[in-house]
PDB file of N, CA, C and O in Angstrom:
ATOM      1  N   UNK A   1      -3.563 -19.336 -29.004  1.00  0.00           N
ATOM      2  CA  UNK A   1      -4.058 -18.017 -28.686  1.00  0.00           C
ATOM      3  C   UNK A   1      -3.338 -17.519 -27.438  1.00  0.00           C
ATOM      4  O   UNK A   1      -3.766 -17.820 -26.323  1.00  0.00           O
ATOM      5  N   UNK A   2      -2.259 -16.767 -27.602  1.00  0.00           N
ATOM      6  CA  UNK A   2      -1.515 -16.266 -26.451  1.00  0.00           C
ATOM      7  C   UNK A   2      -2.254 -15.151 -25.710  1.00  0.00           C
ATOM      8  O   UNK A   2      -2.863 -14.269 -26.315  1.00  0.00           O
ATOM      9  N   UNK A   3      -2.178 -15.222 -24.388  1.00  0.00           N
ATOM     10  CA  UNK A   3      -2.651 -14.150 -23.515  1.00  0.00           C
ATOM     11  C   UNK A   3      -1.437 -13.671 -22.729  1.00  0.00           C
ATOM     12  O   UNK A   3      -0.831 -14.446 -21.989  1.00  0.00           O
ATOM     13  N   UNK A   4      -1.082 -12.415 -22.881  1.00  0.00           N
ATOM     14  CA  UNK A   4       0.056 -11.852 -22.169  1.00  0.00           C
ATOM     15  C   UNK A   4      -0.470 -10.789 -21.222  1.00  0.00           C
ATOM     16  O   UNK A   4      -1.143  -9.844 -21.634  1.00  0.00           O
ATOM     17  N   UNK A   5      -0.154 -10.960 -19.954  1.00  0.00           N
ATOM     18  CA  UNK A   5      -0.593  -9.996 -18.944  1.00  0.00           C
ATOM     19  C   UNK A   5       0.626  -9.236 -18.450  1.00  0.00           C
ATOM     20  O   UNK A   5       1.630  -9.832 -18.058  1.00  0.00           O
ATOM     21  N   UNK A   6       0.528  -7.927 -18.473  1.00  0.00           N
ATOM     22  CA  UNK A   6       1.608  -7.065 -18.012  1.00  0.00           C
ATOM     23  C   UNK A   6       1.104  -6.288 -16.806  1.00  0.00           C
ATOM     24  O   UNK A   6       0.152  -5.515 -16.912  1.00  0.00           O
ATOM     25  N   UNK A   7       1.736  -6.491 -15.670  1.00  0.00           N
ATOM     26  CA  UNK A   7       1.452  -5.704 -14.472  1.00  0.00           C
ATOM     27  C   UNK A   7       2.554  -4.661 -14.369  1.00  0.00           C
ATOM     28  O   UNK A   7       3.737  -4.999 -14.348  1.00  0.00           O
ATOM     29  N   UNK A   8       2.165  -3.401 -14.304  1.00  0.00           N
ATOM     30  CA  UNK A   8       3.151  -2.328 -14.313  1.00  0.00           C
ATOM     31  C   UNK A   8       2.821  -1.317 -13.214  1.00  0.00           C
ATOM     32  O   UNK A   8       1.658  -0.983 -12.986  1.00  0.00           O
ATOM     33  N   UNK A   9       3.862  -0.840 -12.544  1.00  0.00           N
ATOM     34  CA  UNK A   9       3.680   0.072 -11.411  1.00  0.00           C
ATOM     35  C   UNK A   9       3.872   1.519 -11.835  1.00  0.00           C
ATOM     36  O   UNK A   9       4.504   2.308 -11.132  1.00  0.00           O
ATOM     37  N   UNK A  10       3.331   1.850 -12.969  1.00  0.00           N
ATOM     38  CA  UNK A  10       3.387   3.242 -13.406  1.00  0.00           C
ATOM     39  C   UNK A  10       2.211   3.499 -14.330  1.00  0.00           C
ATOM     40  O   UNK A  10       1.605   2.568 -14.860  1.00  0.00           O
ATOM     41  N   UNK A  11       1.903   4.747 -14.512  1.00  0.00           N
ATOM     42  CA  UNK A  11       0.816   5.127 -15.409  1.00  0.00           C
ATOM     43  C   UNK A  11       1.392   5.331 -16.802  1.00  0.00           C
ATOM     44  O   UNK A  11       2.405   6.010 -16.975  1.00  0.00           O
ATOM     45  N   UNK A  12       0.748   4.748 -17.774  1.00  0.00           N
ATOM     46  CA  UNK A  12       1.161   4.896 -19.159  1.00  0.00           C
ATOM     47  C   UNK A  12       0.102   5.678 -19.925  1.00  0.00           C
ATOM     48  O   UNK A  12      -1.090   5.602 -19.624  1.00  0.00           O
ATOM     49  N   UNK A  13       0.552   6.415 -20.900  1.00  0.00           N
ATOM     50  CA  UNK A  13      -0.396   7.101 -21.774  1.00  0.00           C
ATOM     51  C   UNK A  13      -1.018   6.076 -22.727  1.00  0.00           C
ATOM     52  O   UNK A  13      -0.525   4.955 -22.850  1.00  0.00           O
ATOM     53  N   UNK A  14      -2.086   6.465 -23.387  1.00  0.00           N
ATOM     54  CA  UNK A  14      -2.718   5.586 -24.369  1.00  0.00           C
ATOM     55  C   UNK A  14      -1.714   5.221 -25.463  1.00  0.00           C
ATOM     56  O   UNK A  14      -1.682   4.079 -25.922  1.00  0.00           O
ATOM     57  N   UNK A  15      -0.899   6.182 -25.878  1.00  0.00           N
ATOM     58  CA  UNK A  15       0.102   5.942 -26.915  1.00  0.00           C
ATOM     59  C   UNK A  15       1.155   4.941 -26.446  1.00  0.00           C
ATOM     60  O   UNK A  15       1.568   4.071 -27.213  1.00  0.00           O
ATOM     61  N   UNK A  16       1.590   5.057 -25.196  1.00  0.00           N
ATOM     62  CA  UNK A  16       2.567   4.115 -24.653  1.00  0.00           C
ATOM     63  C   UNK A  16       1.980   2.712 -24.575  1.00  0.00           C
ATOM     64  O   UNK A  16       2.661   1.736 -24.888  1.00  0.00           O
ATOM     65  N   UNK A  17       0.724   2.605 -24.161  1.00  0.00           N
ATOM     66  CA  UNK A  17       0.069   1.298 -24.095  1.00  0.00           C
ATOM     67  C   UNK A  17      -0.042   0.675 -25.478  1.00  0.00           C
ATOM     68  O   UNK A  17       0.185  -0.523 -25.645  1.00  0.00           O
ATOM     69  N   UNK A  18      -0.389   1.483 -26.464  1.00  0.00           N
ATOM     70  CA  UNK A  18      -0.511   0.977 -27.832  1.00  0.00           C
ATOM     71  C   UNK A  18       0.833   0.466 -28.339  1.00  0.00           C
ATOM     72  O   UNK A  18       0.899  -0.600 -28.952  1.00  0.00           O
ATOM     73  N   UNK A  19       1.899   1.214 -28.090  1.00  0.00           N
ATOM     74  CA  UNK A  19       3.230   0.797 -28.525  1.00  0.00           C
ATOM     75  C   UNK A  19       3.677  -0.459 -27.788  1.00  0.00           C
ATOM     76  O   UNK A  19       4.233  -1.372 -28.399  1.00  0.00           O
ATOM     77  N   UNK A  20       3.441  -0.513 -26.486  1.00  0.00           N
ATOM     78  CA  UNK A  20       3.789  -1.692 -25.700  1.00  0.00           C
ATOM     79  C   UNK A  20       3.056  -2.919 -26.226  1.00  0.00           C
ATOM     80  O   UNK A  20       3.664  -3.974 -26.407  1.00  0.00           O
ATOM     81  N   UNK A  21       1.759  -2.791 -26.472  1.00  0.00           N
ATOM     82  CA  UNK A  21       0.973  -3.911 -26.992  1.00  0.00           C
ATOM     83  C   UNK A  21       1.487  -4.353 -28.359  1.00  0.00           C
ATOM     84  O   UNK A  21       1.582  -5.549 -28.635  1.00  0.00           O
ATOM     85  N   UNK A  22       1.816  -3.392 -29.206  1.00  0.00           N
ATOM     86  CA  UNK A  22       2.332  -3.714 -30.539  1.00  0.00           C
ATOM     87  C   UNK A  22       3.647  -4.484 -30.454  1.00  0.00           C
ATOM     88  O   UNK A  22       3.810  -5.513 -31.111  1.00  0.00           O
ATOM     89  N   UNK A  23       4.585  -3.987 -29.646  1.00  0.00           N
ATOM     90  CA  UNK A  23       5.906  -4.619 -29.544  1.00  0.00           C
ATOM     91  C   UNK A  23       5.826  -6.004 -28.896  1.00  0.00           C
ATOM     92  O   UNK A  23       6.507  -6.933 -29.330  1.00  0.00           O
ATOM     93  N   UNK A  24       4.997  -6.142 -27.860  1.00  0.00           N
ATOM     94  CA  UNK A  24       4.834  -7.444 -27.210  1.00  0.00           C
ATOM     95  C   UNK A  24       4.211  -8.436 -28.182  1.00  0.00           C
ATOM     96  O   UNK A  24       4.642  -9.587 -28.260  1.00  0.00           O
ATOM     97  N   UNK A  25       3.196  -7.994 -28.927  1.00  0.00           N
ATOM     98  CA  UNK A  25       2.546  -8.860 -29.908  1.00  0.00           C
ATOM     99  C   UNK A  25       3.544  -9.322 -30.962  1.00  0.00           C
ATOM    100  O   UNK A  25       3.551 -10.495 -31.334  1.00  0.00           O
ATOM    101  N   UNK A  26       4.385  -8.416 -31.444  1.00  0.00           N
ATOM    102  CA  UNK A  26       5.415  -8.771 -32.424  1.00  0.00           C
ATOM    103  C   UNK A  26       6.393  -9.789 -31.850  1.00  0.00           C
ATOM    104  O   UNK A  26       6.734 -10.765 -32.519  1.00  0.00           O
ATOM    105  N   UNK A  27       6.848  -9.573 -30.620  1.00  0.00           N
ATOM    106  CA  UNK A  27       7.815 -10.477 -29.997  1.00  0.00           C
ATOM    107  C   UNK A  27       7.228 -11.870 -29.800  1.00  0.00           C
ATOM    108  O   UNK A  27       7.879 -12.870 -30.102  1.00  0.00           O
ATOM    109  N   UNK A  28       6.008 -11.933 -29.296  1.00  0.00           N
ATOM    110  CA  UNK A  28       5.361 -13.228 -29.076  1.00  0.00           C
ATOM    111  C   UNK A  28       5.156 -13.940 -30.411  1.00  0.00           C
ATOM    112  O   UNK A  28       5.391 -15.143 -30.520  1.00  0.00           O
ATOM    113  N   UNK A  29       4.724 -13.202 -31.412  1.00  0.00           N
ATOM    114  CA  UNK A  29       4.514 -13.791 -32.730  1.00  0.00           C
ATOM    115  C   UNK A  29       5.788 -14.322 -33.346  1.00  0.00           C
ATOM    116  O   UNK A  29       5.766 -15.359 -34.010  1.00  0.00           O
ATOM    117  N   UNK A  30       6.906 -13.631 -33.141  1.00  0.00           N
ATOM    118  CA  UNK A  30       8.170 -14.084 -33.724  1.00  0.00           C
ATOM    119  C   UNK A  30       8.663 -15.378 -33.090  1.00  0.00           C
ATOM    120  O   UNK A  30       9.383 -16.146 -33.729  1.00  0.00           O
ATOM    121  N   UNK A  31       8.287 -15.622 -31.858  1.00  0.00           N
ATOM    122  CA  UNK A  31       8.702 -16.850 -31.169  1.00  0.00           C
ATOM    123  C   UNK A  31       7.692 -17.971 -31.361  1.00  0.00           C
ATOM    124  O   UNK A  31       8.071 -19.116 -31.608  1.00  0.00           O
ATOM    125  N   UNK A  32       6.403 -17.647 -31.248  1.00  0.00           N
ATOM    126  CA  UNK A  32       5.363 -18.688 -31.263  1.00  0.00           C
ATOM    127  C   UNK A  32       4.702 -18.869 -32.620  1.00  0.00           C
ATOM    128  O   UNK A  32       3.969 -19.835 -32.833  1.00  0.00           O
ATOM    129  N   UNK A  33       4.958 -17.944 -33.538  1.00  0.00           N
ATOM    130  CA  UNK A  33       4.285 -17.914 -34.845  1.00  0.00           C
ATOM    131  C   UNK A  33       2.784 -17.662 -34.733  1.00  0.00           C
ATOM    132  O   UNK A  33       2.046 -17.882 -35.693  1.00  0.00           O
ATOM    133  N   UNK A  34       2.328 -17.205 -33.575  1.00  0.00           N
ATOM    134  CA  UNK A  34       0.911 -16.873 -33.393  1.00  0.00           C
ATOM    135  C   UNK A  34       0.620 -15.576 -34.144  1.00  0.00           C
ATOM    136  O   UNK A  34       1.359 -14.601 -34.006  1.00  0.00           O
ATOM    137  N   UNK A  35      -0.448 -15.559 -34.935  1.00  0.00           N
ATOM    138  CA  UNK A  35      -0.793 -14.323 -35.631  1.00  0.00           C
ATOM    139  C   UNK A  35      -1.274 -13.251 -34.654  1.00  0.00           C
ATOM    140  O   UNK A  35      -1.828 -13.551 -33.597  1.00  0.00           O
ATOM    141  N   UNK A  36      -1.050 -12.013 -35.032  1.00  0.00           N
ATOM    142  CA  UNK A  36      -1.398 -10.893 -34.154  1.00  0.00           C
ATOM    143  C   UNK A  36      -2.876 -10.888 -33.782  1.00  0.00           C
ATOM    144  O   UNK A  36      -3.225 -10.513 -32.663  1.00  0.00           O
ATOM    145  N   UNK A  37      -3.747 -11.296 -34.694  1.00  0.00           N
ATOM    146  CA  UNK A  37      -5.185 -11.193 -34.422  1.00  0.00           C
ATOM    147  C   UNK A  37      -5.685 -12.182 -33.371  1.00  0.00           C
ATOM    148  O   UNK A  37      -6.843 -12.109 -32.961  1.00  0.00           O
ATOM    149  N   UNK A  38      -4.830 -13.105 -32.932  1.00  0.00           N
ATOM    150  CA  UNK A  38      -5.240 -14.024 -31.854  1.00  0.00           C
ATOM    151  C   UNK A  38      -4.399 -13.823 -30.598  1.00  0.00           C
ATOM    152  O   UNK A  38      -4.485 -14.619 -29.663  1.00  0.00           O
ATOM    153  N   UNK A  39      -3.592 -12.775 -30.568  1.00  0.00           N
ATOM    154  CA  UNK A  39      -2.720 -12.498 -29.429  1.00  0.00           C
ATOM    155  C   UNK A  39      -3.322 -11.376 -28.590  1.00  0.00           C
ATOM    156  O   UNK A  39      -3.558 -10.271 -29.079  1.00  0.00           O
ATOM    157  N   UNK A  40      -3.563 -11.680 -27.325  1.00  0.00           N
ATOM    158  CA  UNK A  40      -4.168 -10.722 -26.394  1.00  0.00           C
ATOM    159  C   UNK A  40      -3.092 -10.179 -25.463  1.00  0.00           C
ATOM    160  O   UNK A  40      -2.289 -10.942 -24.925  1.00  0.00           O
ATOM    161  N   UNK A  41      -3.076  -8.874 -25.274  1.00  0.00           N
ATOM    162  CA  UNK A  41      -2.180  -8.226 -24.318  1.00  0.00           C
ATOM    163  C   UNK A  41      -3.058  -7.462 -23.335  1.00  0.00           C
ATOM    164  O   UNK A  41      -3.827  -6.581 -23.721  1.00  0.00           O
ATOM    165  N   UNK A  42      -2.930  -7.815 -22.061  1.00  0.00           N
ATOM    166  CA  UNK A  42      -3.695  -7.157 -21.006  1.00  0.00           C
ATOM    167  C   UNK A  42      -2.716  -6.346 -20.163  1.00  0.00           C
ATOM    168  O   UNK A  42      -1.771  -6.898 -19.600  1.00  0.00           O
ATOM    169  N   UNK A  43      -2.940  -5.047 -20.077  1.00  0.00           N
ATOM    170  CA  UNK A  43      -2.062  -4.166 -19.306  1.00  0.00           C
ATOM    171  C   UNK A  43      -2.798  -3.756 -18.039  1.00  0.00           C
ATOM    172  O   UNK A  43      -3.864  -3.142 -18.092  1.00  0.00           O
ATOM    173  N   UNK A  44      -2.215  -4.102 -16.910  1.00  0.00           N
ATOM    174  CA  UNK A  44      -2.809  -3.814 -15.609  1.00  0.00           C
ATOM    175  C   UNK A  44      -1.906  -2.829 -14.875  1.00  0.00           C
ATOM    176  O   UNK A  44      -0.800  -3.179 -14.461  1.00  0.00           O
ATOM    177  N   UNK A  45      -2.379  -1.607 -14.718  1.00  0.00           N
ATOM    178  CA  UNK A  45      -1.611  -0.590 -14.005  1.00  0.00           C
ATOM    179  C   UNK A  45      -1.900  -0.686 -12.512  1.00  0.00           C
ATOM    180  O   UNK A  45      -3.049  -0.608 -12.078  1.00  0.00           O
ATOM    181  N   UNK A  46      -0.846  -0.854 -11.747  1.00  0.00           N
ATOM    182  CA  UNK A  46      -0.969  -1.024 -10.302  1.00  0.00           C
ATOM    183  C   UNK A  46      -0.547   0.253  -9.582  1.00  0.00           C
ATOM    184  O   UNK A  46       0.367   0.957 -10.013  1.00  0.00           O
ATOM    185  N   UNK A  47      -1.221   0.530  -8.495  1.00  0.00           N
ATOM    186  CA  UNK A  47      -0.815   1.633  -7.626  1.00  0.00           C
ATOM    187  C   UNK A  47       0.347   1.153  -6.753  1.00  0.00           C
ATOM    188  O   UNK A  47       0.454  -0.037  -6.457  1.00  0.00           O
ATOM    189  N   UNK A  48       1.199   2.062  -6.351  1.00  0.00           N
ATOM    190  CA  UNK A  48       2.338   1.687  -5.503  1.00  0.00           C
ATOM    191  C   UNK A  48       1.883   1.091  -4.174  1.00  0.00           C
ATOM    192  O   UNK A  48       2.613   0.305  -3.570  1.00  0.00           O
ATOM    193  N   UNK A  49       0.695   1.451  -3.715  1.00  0.00           N
ATOM    194  CA  UNK A  49       0.185   0.873  -2.466  1.00  0.00           C
ATOM    195  C   UNK A  49      -0.289  -0.570  -2.650  1.00  0.00           C
ATOM    196  O   UNK A  49      -0.614  -1.241  -1.671  1.00  0.00           O
ATOM    197  N   UNK A  50      -0.330  -1.049  -3.889  1.00  0.00           N
ATOM    198  CA  UNK A  50      -0.748  -2.423  -4.175  1.00  0.00           C
ATOM    199  C   UNK A  50       0.425  -3.364  -4.380  1.00  0.00           C
ATOM    200  O   UNK A  50       0.227  -4.543  -4.675  1.00  0.00           O
ATOM    201  N   UNK A  51       1.662  -2.856  -4.226  1.00  0.00           N
ATOM    202  CA  UNK A  51       2.859  -3.649  -4.499  1.00  0.00           C
ATOM    203  C   UNK A  51       3.784  -3.591  -3.293  1.00  0.00           C
ATOM    204  O   UNK A  51       4.027  -2.523  -2.730  1.00  0.00           O
ATOM    205  N   UNK A  52       4.290  -4.745  -2.908  1.00  0.00           N
ATOM    206  CA  UNK A  52       5.273  -4.812  -1.823  1.00  0.00           C
ATOM    207  C   UNK A  52       6.535  -5.489  -2.341  1.00  0.00           C
ATOM    208  O   UNK A  52       6.473  -6.438  -3.122  1.00  0.00           O
ATOM    209  N   UNK A  53       7.669  -4.987  -1.897  1.00  0.00           N
ATOM    210  CA  UNK A  53       8.969  -5.582  -2.193  1.00  0.00           C
ATOM    211  C   UNK A  53       9.688  -5.733  -0.867  1.00  0.00           C
ATOM    212  O   UNK A  53       9.793  -4.776  -0.100  1.00  0.00           O
ATOM    213  N   UNK A  54      10.177  -6.920  -0.597  1.00  0.00           N
ATOM    214  CA  UNK A  54      10.860  -7.155   0.672  1.00  0.00           C
ATOM    215  C   UNK A  54       9.951  -6.954   1.866  1.00  0.00           C
ATOM    216  O   UNK A  54      10.412  -6.588   2.947  1.00  0.00           O
ATOM    217  N   UNK A  55       8.660  -7.192   1.679  1.00  0.00           N
ATOM    218  CA  UNK A  55       7.705  -7.063   2.768  1.00  0.00           C
ATOM    219  C   UNK A  55       7.238  -5.644   3.042  1.00  0.00           C
ATOM    220  O   UNK A  55       6.484  -5.413   3.987  1.00  0.00           O
ATOM    221  N   UNK A  56       7.675  -4.693   2.231  1.00  0.00           N
ATOM    222  CA  UNK A  56       7.300  -3.288   2.427  1.00  0.00           C
ATOM    223  C   UNK A  56       6.549  -2.786   1.194  1.00  0.00           C
ATOM    224  O   UNK A  56       6.960  -3.027   0.059  1.00  0.00           O
ATOM    225  N   UNK A  57       5.443  -2.086   1.440  1.00  0.00           N
ATOM    226  CA  UNK A  57       4.729  -1.462   0.338  1.00  0.00           C
ATOM    227  C   UNK A  57       5.628  -0.420  -0.324  1.00  0.00           C
ATOM    228  O   UNK A  57       6.427   0.236   0.344  1.00  0.00           O
ATOM    229  N   UNK A  58       5.491  -0.275  -1.627  1.00  0.00           N
ATOM    230  CA  UNK A  58       6.302   0.728  -2.321  1.00  0.00           C
ATOM    231  C   UNK A  58       6.049   2.126  -1.774  1.00  0.00           C
ATOM    232  O   UNK A  58       6.954   2.961  -1.763  1.00  0.00           O
ATOM    233  N   UNK A  59       4.836   2.384  -1.322  1.00  0.00           N
ATOM    234  CA  UNK A  59       4.526   3.702  -0.762  1.00  0.00           C
ATOM    235  C   UNK A  59       5.239   3.944   0.564  1.00  0.00           C
ATOM    236  O   UNK A  59       5.384   5.092   0.983  1.00  0.00           O
ATOM    237  N   UNK A  60       5.686   2.880   1.231  1.00  0.00           N
ATOM    238  CA  UNK A  60       6.336   3.010   2.538  1.00  0.00           C
ATOM    239  C   UNK A  60       7.856   2.889   2.466  1.00  0.00           C
ATOM    240  O   UNK A  60       8.539   3.023   3.482  1.00  0.00           O
ATOM    241  N   UNK A  61       8.377   2.640   1.295  1.00  0.00           N
ATOM    242  CA  UNK A  61       9.828   2.485   1.164  1.00  0.00           C
ATOM    243  C   UNK A  61      10.489   3.845   1.053  1.00  0.00           C
ATOM    244  O   UNK A  61       9.950   4.763   0.435  1.00  0.00           O
ATOM    245  N   UNK A  62      11.653   3.963   1.653  1.00  0.00           N
ATOM    246  CA  UNK A  62      12.394   5.240   1.612  1.00  0.00           C
ATOM    247  C   UNK A  62      13.191   5.350   0.340  1.00  0.00           C
ATOM    248  O   UNK A  62      13.876   6.349   0.124  1.00  0.00           O
TER     249      UNK A  62
END
């Protein structure tokens, strides 16, 4: 039973999330042979103030 967590720093529409979940489920299934009905995709949308790169928050980067 695969659990795939996607952390993304942008807002996606419901349609984009559905397509992303579909494509990820297909890719995981093609490698692991796990059926789609047991594959979980969790999409976590992060705010730029919740992410730092090189020690700087994305909101503070130039």
